[in-house]
N, C-alpha and C positions, 0 to 999 in steps of 0.2 A: 347459484347451486347447491341445493341444498346439501347438508354432511353424508356419510356414506356411511351405512348402521355399522360399519367398528368404527368408526372414529367418533363414529356420539357413540359409541363404547367409552370410548375411551377418557370420554369429557369427567373432570374432575370433580366435588362437591364441593364448597364453605369448608366442612371439617379435614377435607383432603387436602385441600390449599392453605390450614393453618399445620397442617402434622408436618405438610410439606416445609411448611416455614423453619415452625419448632426443633422439624428433625434436620436441619440442617446446619440451624444453629446450635442447636444441643450435640455435642460432639466430644472430643478426645481433649476441648478446652478448659473448658468445667471442671472437670474432673481433676488437669491438672494444676489448677486455680491456686488452694494455700501455700504450697513452694514457690508458685510463681510468682506470688506477690509477696508475700515469704520473704524471697533474698531482694527485691527490690522497693518494698514500703510497708509501712507500721497502718496499724486500721485508716488515721485518719486521710492518711495519700492516696491509703483506699477505696476511702469516701470521695474526697476529689475527683478522682481516677473516676471513677465512676455518675460522678454528678459532670464530670464534661462527657465522657462514652458516652451517658446514656441520652443527655441533651442531643449531644452530633448526633450516636442514630436515634432517636424519635421523628428529629427533624429530616432527616436521613427516607422517613421509612410514612412521611408526612408528603413529599414528594412522590413520593415514588406512587401514593395512593392516590391523590394532583394527577399527576402523570397517566397511572392510568386509565381515568373517567375524562380526561379534559383529552386528547392524544388514544381511543380505541382503535383508531387502526394504526397502530405502531404494538403489534402482538409480540416484540421479541423483548419486546423490555431492558434487561441495561445498557445491549446494545443496538439494539434500535431508537434510543433518547439519543446517544451519541452520534450517530449518522444525521441523525434527523437535524441534530444545533449544529454542528461542526463537520460535514461535511465527510466522502467516502472514506478516507485511510483516515483518521482522528476515530470513525466509528471500526474500523476491523484493527486499530489497533485496543480498543475497547474490548472487541469480542477474545481476540487473543489474549489481552494481560487477564478480563476474566476468565478464559481458557483457561490458562495456567496455571492459574494462580488454584483453580476448580480440582486439577490433576492435582499443582501442592499439597490439596488441603487430605485428595484421601493416603498421599503416601504420610502425610503427620497420621490419619488414622492406622496404616496399617506398618508403623515404626508401633505408635502404643498398643496396636494387640498385640504384637513380640514381645513388649517391653513385657507387659502387663501377666503374658503367659512365662517371657524369664522372672520372674518371683516364686513360679514352683518351680519352673523348667531351668537350669539353669546354662541349656546347651542355647535359648533366646535372646538369651543377655541381653542387652538392652535395647533388641530390637532392632538389630545391623549387623548382627555374626551372620557365616555362610548360609545354614539353618534356619535362620528368621528370614531372611531375604528368600528361599527359595521357597520357606511357607507360605509365605506372603505375594509368591510369583502364584503358587498353587491356587489361592483365595481370590485374588486378580480376576484373573480370564476362566472361576467358574462363578464370582458377579457380574462378566459380559457373559456368562451363557446367558443365565433368567431375566436379567436387563432386553438379550433379545425378543427374546416370548413376549414380551410386551409392556409396554410401559405401565397400565393401568395396575401388572402384576407387581409389578418391580415399586410401585407408588403405594398396592396396600400393606403390601409389607412393611415399607416401612412405617403407616399409620399404624401398627401391627409393635414396631420396633420402638417410635416413637413413647406408644404408651407405657411398652414394657421396663424404659431407661429414664425415665423420668418417677418412680416407685422410691428406688436406692436414692433418689439422689433427696426428694420429701424424706425418707427417714431420717438420711443424713440429716436432717433442718433441721427435721425434732429432735433431736436424738443435742444436738451438739446448743439446739436453741433448752431442749431442758434443763443442758448440762453446765452452760455459758460460764465462765471463772470470773464475777464481775474485776475485782483484781488484775488482775492474769491480764485483759482485757485493756486497763488504764497502762500496764506498763507496756503493750504491747502499743500505742497510743500513737506515739509520734515517730518513733521507729531509729529513735536515739536515746542516749543515754540522758539525757537534755534536750527540753523546749526549742528547737530548733526550725524556723521558717521557712528559712532560703532552703538550706536543706532540702526538704518538704516539696520542694518545684523539680530539685533532682532527680528527685524519687518517684513522683509523680511522669515527670518525662521517661523516663525509666519502664513502667509501667501500658503507656502509647499500643504498643504498637501486640502487646498481648491482651487489650477490651479493643482493637481490632478484629484480633483475628476471633472469638467470640461473637462481635453478632457478624462474625463472612455468612452468607445465607439468609440477611435479611429479606434481599432478593429472589426468593426462590419464588416466590405466586408468581411476580412480575416478570419469570424468567418463563414461564411454564403458561403465561395468562391466554397462549393456542387453545388453551388444552382442558379451560375452565369454564362449566357450565352459564355463566353468572357472571361479566364484569365488575357487576358491582362486588365480587366479592373478595375481587386481585387484592381494594383497599383492602377490605379491610381483615384477610388474611396476615398482612404485610402487621400490620397494626398489633394484633391482637396478637398474635405469634413473638413479634420484639420484645410488649409489656410483659408478656411471660417467663419472657426465659430474662427480662432484666429483673425482674426479680430473682427470679433463681441462681443467677448472679450474685446481687449481691449477697444475696444472704449466704449463700459460701460461704465467701470472702470472707465477712464484715464476722462470721459465728467462726469462725477457724481462729481466729484472731483470742479468742477466752477461752483454749482450747489447751491450748501448745505455746510458751515466748514464742518469738520470731527465727531465736537460732534454731528450734527446734522445727519447726514449719519449714527455713529455705532448705534444710536439711534431706527430708522427706524426700523416698526413690519417687518413682511412676510409676504408678499418678498416687498424687500423691494424698487426696479425698481420700483415697483407704485408707493410709496412715492413719487420718487424722481421727476415721473413724475406729481403728484398732485401739485407737489413745485411750477413748471411750467407756465403748466398752470388750476389747479384749478381740482376740486374733479372728475370731468370725464374721465381725463388722466390717475385718480390713479385706476376707475372701466373700465377704459382703457384695459388699462396691465395686473388688473388682469382679466380677459376674457382669451389674449392673453396668459396668465399666465397656465392659466386650461386646455386651446387646449393643447399649446404647454408639460406640464409633459402629459394628458394625453398617445401623440405620443408619446414622452419617454419613459413611463411608458406599453406603448405596445411594442418598440422597444429594452427593457433590458429582458419583458419574455419573444420574440422569442431567443435572445444570452444566457438566460441563459439558456434552455432549447436545446437549437442546442449543446451547449458544451456538458451540459449531454449524450448528445446522439450520437454525435462524438465519442467520449470517450466510450457510452458503444458497437459500433459497432465495433471499434475495440477491446477489448475486456478489456478495462481495466477499464467498471463502469462496475454492474451488467446489464447482458439479459436482464430484463423487460423494464430496460432502453431504448431499442433498440425499444423496438417498435412500430410501428405507424401504422395511422387509417388507414381507407378508403381513405382521404384526400392528405395522404403521412405526416399528423401529426406527431412529435414524441408526444407519448401521453403519454407513459409513466415517459415522462423525466419534460415533464410539470407540469404533478399532481402532480411530485414530487418536483415541482419548488415551488409551486400553493401551495402544503403544509409548505414549509420553508418560504415559504415568511407570510403564514397565526402566523403562532409560531411566529416570530421577530415582529408582526402586534401587537399582545398583550403584546411579553415584550414595547412597547415605553409605555405599557401604566405606569409602575414602571421606565421609564427614565425622569431624570429632563430637561431635554432640544435635546428630542428625535430625532429630525432634524441632529440639529448636529451633534448628534453622531452618528447615520444612513449614514450624508456625509463623516464625520473624516473614520469610519468603511469602509464605499465601497471604500474609497480612502486606506485604511492599506490594506485589501485582494484583488487587483487586482495589486499592486505594483510590488508582490513576479513573478505574472503568466510577468509582462512588464522586467524583469530583467530579466525573466531567454529566451525570444523571442530574450531578445537582447544577451545575451550570447552566444543564439544560433549560430544567425549570425556572431554572433566577431568569434565562434569555424571557423566558415566553412572559411572563412577571412586567417585567423591564417593556417588553415590547406592549403588550397587550392582545398578546395573539390567544385567541381559546376565549377572552375576557369580553363580559361588556361592559359597555362605559360607565365609567365609576365603581362597578365590580370592588365590593369590601373586598371580598376574597382576595384577589389580585395583591391585593396591601398583604396580607395573610401569609395569603401566595410567596412574593415577596421576601417578606423577613423568615420565611421558613425554610428555601429559600438557602438566603442569602448566610445565612447561619453554618446548615450543614456544608455549602462551600466552600466555609472560611475556616470547620471541620478537620474534613478536606482535606486543607494544604496541612494548616496544623502535625494533623497527623503526618502526611509528608515528611515535611517540616523533623517533625518529631524518630522518627528513623535513623532519621542522619545519611549523608553520601554513599553511605556502602553499600545500603540496600536500592540506591534508584544506581546506583553502578551493577551493584548484580542482578535486578532485573532486567537492565539494557540489555545482558548478556543473551536477557532469552528472548525479549521483544524483539532486538533487530535480525535474525534466524527467522524465528517466523514471521514475517513481510515476506517471503519465497512464496507464502499460500495468495496473498495480496498479489504476485508478480503471476503468480496460476492464476490468478484466475482473470483479470485485466485479461494476460494472454490470452485466454480462449473466450475474450468479449473482443478480441483485435485494437482493444484503446488505450493510448500510454498509460505508462505507470502512477506516476504522479505527475499533480501540476507542479507548475513552483514552488508551489511553498510547502508542499508538501518533499515533494524531493529535499526542502532545507529539514524540514521534519526529520525525515529518517534518515537524512546526512547528521544533527545531531547525535538522534540514537544510536546509529553505527562509531561514532566517537567515545559514545557514556563505553560503547560495549566495548572497545578499542583499550580505552581509558580499566576499565573492570578487568578483561582480562589479563592485562599487563601486572594491576595489584593482585593477582589473582598468583601472576606467574613471580613476582617477585617479592613474595610473603604481607605487600604493606596492608592486607585485608585476604580474608583465610575465613574458611566454611567446616 
């Protein structure tokens, strides 16, 4: 069946897909890196952290690239791979986890927008004051109206925002490279007064969820594969977008250690990149970076809104989510999924009023919620390579893909471990009620909700959720 004229007009070029990947990753996280890493580690620990994260995420990007070529029929990306590899409920869990992660990423964007404005207008405070939450609500529903008018129009705006927000980051890198103080960088190298390899390990571990957060969005082109003009562009956009962002992240982090002492970096308010720029060139530099941050986060917020609605819609089209989430409006926008997404973002936004460190919590919870979907994609790639499915006999690419998938799988497991039990319990609190959507989908199809194995898995999630709620109630963990 030939695509409709309207559908054909919504197709995305290679450049638009690359911009979608970069736009999804370059957002609030990169502007907070100097202080986030300054609190956690010295330059040596940062180098190790980025080497681990860069290798693990590059392998994941290559897995996405390979799967887009070997499984072209799976055009719903991150959700479809989990379902094809491990069954319907696992696929659902991947979809709902990734979707909630997208919602939390949008919450982090909204908080940081208001926190940045708070440096100029105190009424916004740290981004979680009543005025900040009210104005964030207005922005939330304004973007909702924009996206309802068409995916291509929204992605075109995202492309413009992507180019615009990279400019202040490049300027920061150039100025930092020119003003780099080698002695200061050396003093910040170990992160401690005396060299200590054992302490470096703890420093690196404390940065792991931060590195995951700034790479979240790597799957943007894969999620939007049904909109690609050419499927070969999906893998290309994923790898090129990833490598571009990795270079920016490493340079912003390491160059900052040559501008200010680590303790000063650690104490900088959000967005800390503005504080470093101000230290180099004066007040105008901080203002310039803050403006760039606002553009960056607005584009990043738009990307996450698109991705969140798309993953819900794709799962609904494949009948793993309720049918109302599969509805498209006259502009071919998944309106049902978009409404639910923004209602959940609104709910999370209200919860931030009660969180002591709202931005940090949203940042780390985004990482925690997306790690399981990433793990399932890597594991599916490993499964295909292990079984030889889609490979010819004695095909060398099978060995290469197996190695890449194994590294990506181990990386995802390692990141889940680095996050610790707190974030697993908090994730379970979100996964458990999300299963209601699975129940509704099964009810529509008049099918039993779970297989015996799926029932055991859901029971484990429910028990973990109860334990998490109890820990919150007793103060054992806090938000």
